[in-house]
C-alpha positions in Angstrom: -0.6 0.0 -0.2 1.3 3.4 -1.0 1.6 5.9 2.0 -0.7 9.0 2.5 0.2 12.3 1.0 2.7 14.6 3.2 3.4 18.4 2.6 7.1 16.8 1.7 5.8 15.8 -1.4 5.7 18.9 -2.6 8.3 19.7 -5.3 8.4 16.0 -6.1 8.5 15.0 -9.6 5.6 12.5 -11.0 6.6 10.4 -13.3 4.2 7.2 -15.7 4.1 3.7 -15.6 7.2 4.0 -18.2 9.3 6.5 -16.4 8.5 9.3 -18.6 8.4 12.7 -16.5 4.7 13.7 -16.7 5.0 17.1 -14.0 6.0 18.6 -10.8 3.5 18.3 -7.6 3.1 22.1 -6.4 0.3 21.2 -3.9 -0.5 18.7 -1.6 -4.4 18.6 -0.4 -5.7 15.4 1.6 -5.7 12.1 -0.8 -5.0 14.5 -3.7 -1.8 16.3 -5.7 -2.0 19.1 -8.0 0.2 18.9 -10.8 2.0 21.4 -13.0 2.5 19.4 -16.2 5.8 19.2 -17.5 5.9 21.4 -21.3 6.9 18.4 -23.2 4.2 15.7 -21.8 2.3 14.0 -24.7 -0.9 14.4 -26.1 -1.6 10.4 -25.3 -0.6 11.0 -21.6 -2.8 14.1 -20.8 -5.5 12.3 -22.5 -4.9 8.8 -20.1 -5.1 11.2 -17.6 -7.9 13.3 -18.2 -5.8 16.2 -18.6 -7.4 17.9 -21.3 -7.4 21.9 -22.1 -4.6 24.2 -21.2 -4.9 24.2 -17.1 -1.9 25.5 -15.4 -2.4 22.2 -12.7 -4.5 19.4 -12.6 -5.2 17.1 -9.7 -3.9 13.5 -9.5 -5.4 10.9 -6.8 -4.0 8.5 -4.6 -5.4 5.7 -6.0 -3.6 6.6 -9.0 -0.4 5.7 -7.6 1.4 3.4 -7.8 4.5 3.7 -5.1 6.3 7.3 -3.5 10.3 6.8 -3.6 12.3 9.7 -2.3 11.1 12.9 -4.5 9.6 10.7 -7.1 5.9 10.0 -7.5 5.4 6.7 -10.1 1.8 6.3 -11.2 0.2 2.8 -12.2 0.3 1.7 -15.5 -3.9 1.3 -16.1 -5.3 4.4 -15.0 
């Protein structure tokens, strides 16, 4: 089981299951992270995450996370 999000997760990198850098955590609010997407994030990954549009940041729920290690948050393969 993945640990709960903590305020110290702010600034962590978020990676896809394949290791691609998706974005950076800007805020932690309960079981949700606010993530600023990487500028080069591919449209197919945005679509998989439901991150459509030109928002400056998006929410990511705890149940999408596979593991947290150091300052990296890795997502599950099937979100």
